[in-house]
N, C-alpha and C positions, 0 to 999 in steps of 0.2 A: 745590461748585464749580459754576457756570453751565456747562450742556453745550457751548455755543459755545466759550466761554474753554477748557474743556478739551480741545475738539477742536484749537483754534489752538495749545495749549501742546504736545498730542502730535505735531502737525504739524510744528513747529519743532525739537522733539527729534529725531524721525526724520531730518529733512533735516539736521541738524546733525551725526547719526551717519554718514549715507550721505557727506556732505561730506568727514567725516574719512576714512573708507574711501577714498574716491575719490582724495583728496589724498595718504594715504600710498603707494597703490597696492602693486603688487609688484614685485619685481626683474625678473619677465620681462614685464611689462606691455608692450604695443605700441600706441602711439597714431599714429592716422593723420590729419594735417591738410591737408586738400585744398582749394584755392581754385579757385573756378568759372575756366575759360578758361585755366588756367594749364597750359603745355604741358611744364614740365621738374619732374622730382621728386628730391628728397635724401633718402637714408635717413642717419639720425643715430644713431649707435652709441654708448652710453656705458658698457659694461660695465666693469667694475672687479673684480680680483682681488686688488690689492694695494692701494697708497695711493688714497684716493678724494678727489678735489679738491673742495672745497668750493665752487668756482666752476661745478661742472658745470650746477647749475640756472639760474644766471645765463646760462650761455653757451647752454642751450636756448632760452630767453627770448629771446635776442638774435638767436639763429638763425631763430627762429619769426617776429620781426619782420623780420629781412631777407629772409625768404621772401615773406610777404605784399607786401612793398614793392617786390620786384624780381622777381617772377612765378615762383615755384617753390614746389610743394607739398612737404612734409616727411612723413615716417615717423619717428617717435621709438621706440628699442628698446634695451633691455638683453639681449634674447633671442637667443642665438647661433644656436637652432634656426631662427630665420626667415631665416638665411643659406641659402637654398635656390635653385637656378637659377631657377625659375619666380618666386620673389619678387625677386630681386636684377633679373632682366630689367626690372623696371619702373622703374628708376632711372637717372639719368644719372650719379650719382656717390654714393659712400658717404663720409660724414664719420666719423672716427674723434675723438669728442671727449673728451679727457683718459681715454682707455682705460688700464688698467694690465694688465700681466703676462699670463697664458695665458686668452686669452677664446675660443678656439676648439678643438674636438676635431677629428680628422682629415676628417671628411665636411664639416664648413662650412669649413676652410681649402680643401678642394678646390672646393668651390662659388664662394668669393670668388676664388680664384685664376683658375677657368673664367671669372667676371665680367670681370675685368681683362684676361684673353686675349681676351674678346671686345669690347674697347673701351671697357670701363666706366672711370669715374674714380674716384680716391680723393683724399682730402683729410684731412691729419692735423694735429691741434693739440695742441702742447705733449707731454703724455705719451704720444702716440700712439707717440713712441720708446721708451718704456717698457713696450713691449707685445710680446708673441709672440718671446721671447729666443730660443727653441729652433727658431724656423722661419726658417732663411737666406734662404729667397724673400721673406718679409716685410720682413726686415732690408733687402732691396736696394730693396724697393718703397717703404718709408718714407724711406730715405735714411740712417740713422743708428740707433744704440741709446744711449740714455742711460746714463752712467755715473755721474755725481754732480753736485752744485751747490754752490755756496758756502753758507756757513750763519753765523747770528749777525750779520747777519739773511739769511734766505735769499733774500727780496726786496730788491733793491737798484738804485739808478740806474745807468744805463749809456747810452753812445753807440751808435746803431746806424747803420753807413754802408749806404747804398743802392748796391748793386752795378750792378743792372740795373734803371734808372728806368722801362724801356718795357714791362714785363709789367703785366697787369691788377691783381696783387696790391701794385705798387710805384708805379704811375704817379703817385697822388695824395701820395706821401710826400715829405716835404724831403729833402735831400741828406745830412742829418746829423740824426737822429731821436732825441732825448732821452726816455727815459722809464723806468719802475721795471717790473721783472718778476723772476721766477726764471729765472737763466740758467743753462741745462743746460750741462754737458760731455758730450763723446761719447767712446764708446770706439770700436766700429766705424763708420766713415763711408763711405759709398759716394762714389767718388771721379768717378763718371759722372754726378752730378745737377749741374744749372745753378743756381749759386747767386744768390739774389735779395739777402740781406741777410747782413752780417757785423758782429758787435761790434767796435767798438774796444776792445780788450782792454786800452788805456792808460787808458781812462777808469772803470774799477772794477778791483777786485780780486779775483781767483778764477778766472780762466779756466785752463783746462788747454790753451790752444789760443793761445798768445800770436803776436800778429799775422796770424793767419788762423784766425778763430771764425766760420764759418758758422752763422748762425741760421734761415734760410728759404731753401727752395728748390723747384724744380719740375724735372721730366724726364718723358719718355715712356718706360714701363717695359713690357715684354712684352704690348705691344697695348693698353696704358691709358694714361692722362693723371693725373700725381701732382703734388699740391701739398702742401709741409709748412712749417708755422711752429712754432717754438720758443717763441714768444710764447702768452699765454693762461692763465697760471697763477693770476692775482688774479681777484677777482670784480670789482674795478674794471675790468678790462681790457674787459668786455663792456658798459660804458657809456662808452667812449673812442672818439670818432669816428674819429680816425686808425685805431685797431687794427681796428674793425669793417669799415671801408673796405678795409683791407689784407686782412681774412678774406673779406669778399664776392669781391673780385677773384679772389682764390685758388678759390673757390668755383666762380665763374663759368668760370674756366680748366679746372677739373676736371670740370665739368658739361658742357663743350663750347660753352657760350654765347658766350665770348670766347676768342680764341686768344692765343698768345704770338707776338710778331713774329719 
């Protein structure tokens, strides 16, 4: 084989191997995505100890695009040891993107709690309410804990009623918004949250909260700003314009970029 051809062949073999290793990554990999002159920073946390949604990767790509287009840099991690006071102090908000079950030990719980108490922001998507069941403070923060969802099929069409059309996460939405997702029923619910969206429980079967089924909310809690949406189970959500604008508005509220009236 020609020496130059052999060299090119070996180069592409090595490049392919490196690409595969980088693409697979490790569970504790942390990626920093900084954009020049962007003053806001978001930490995106995707650690799972239970069910892992196959939409997480689509969600990451969508949030990266939202950051690039709307002026905030991101750090992506599944490493709970990243939650230290010095690291967290860099961020305007932390996004729990479809996290599940117990993702922290006591040390990192304390760091995250201190971050919120110092005025940090929090945004939770979908199974953020399927997280940290044995930490009461977190339950109050996120606003609810998942109990169950309809099955066969778990993803079904429903109508969402906009309760508060003036918040950054809802100002772009129609009064009644018809879409498909996996609709969570909740066990514990924090009655002190400000509800943004409710499911019309007559529009689908499977609600455990007939007539009053909150599915997105915000509140100020223990010094910080909190937004949660129960939407975002499906991969398709992260290419859906209205959902992405809803999520962006919630992130802007959590980061303190936009305020609630």
